[in-house]
C-alpha positions in Angstrom: -1.1 -11.6 -6.7 -3.2 -14.1 -4.8 -6.1 -13.6 -7.1 -4.0 -14.0 -10.3 -2.2 -17.1 -8.8 -5.5 -18.7 -7.8 -7.1 -18.1 -11.1 -4.0 -19.6 -12.8 -3.4 -22.6 -10.5 -6.9 -23.2 -9.1 -9.3 -22.4 -11.9 -12.9 -22.0 -10.8 -11.9 -21.2 -7.2 -12.5 -17.5 -7.5 -15.6 -16.3 -9.3 -15.9 -12.8 -10.6 -17.8 -10.6 -8.2 -21.2 -9.3 -9.3 -21.0 -6.1 -11.4 -22.8 -4.2 -8.6 -20.1 -5.1 -6.0 -17.9 -2.1 -5.6 -15.8 -3.3 -2.7 -14.4 -1.3 0.2 -11.8 0.5 -1.8 -13.9 1.3 -4.8 -12.1 1.7 -8.1 -8.7 2.9 -6.9 -6.9 1.7 -10.0 -8.0 0.4 -13.4 -5.5 -2.4 -13.5 -5.4 -3.6 -9.9 -8.9 -2.6 -8.7 -10.7 -5.5 -10.3 -8.3 -8.0 -8.6 -8.9 -6.3 -5.2 -12.6 -6.4 -5.7 -12.4 -10.1 -6.6 -10.2 -10.8 -3.5 -12.6 -9.0 -1.2 -15.8 -10.6 -2.8 -14.2 -14.1 -2.3 -13.3 -13.4 1.3 -9.5 -13.4 0.8 -9.2 -10.1 2.7 -11.3 -11.2 5.7 -9.4 -10.9 9.0 -6.9 -8.3 7.8 -6.3 -5.9 10.6 -7.3 -2.4 9.7 -8.9 -3.3 6.3 -11.4 -0.6 5.5 -11.8 2.5 3.4 -8.6 4.1 4.7 -6.5 0.9 4.0 -3.6 1.6 1.6 -3.5 -0.9 -1.2 -0.1 0.4 -2.3 1.6 -0.3 1.0 3.8 -3.5 1.2 1.9 -6.4 2.7 3.1 -7.6 6.1 4.0 -11.2 6.6 0.8 -11.5 8.7 -1.4 -10.1 6.0 0.1 -12.5 3.4 -0.4 -15.4 5.8 -4.1 -14.4 6.3 -4.8 -14.0 2.6 -3.2 -17.4 1.9 -5.1 -19.0 4.8 -8.3 -17.6 3.4 -7.5 -18.9 -0.1 -6.7 -22.3 1.4 -10.0 -22.5 3.1 -11.8 -21.3 0.0 -10.2 -24.0 -2.0 -11.4 -26.7 0.4 -15.1 -25.7 0.0 
């Protein structure tokens, strides 16, 4: 949701990741996987506790995770 929102409201803030970038989770889903790759490549997932190959992208995000992602987006916007 953060990637879609940023692309809609902050055009140009998030570039598409290079085609060779697979991301930590790989291609876990055809619809949502590209957005997860874009989020990771842009640094939106930096600082998430426990983020790694075993992280569950289908689990509800905690308040802290959402705050971290939005903080990372805010900082990215200011670059």
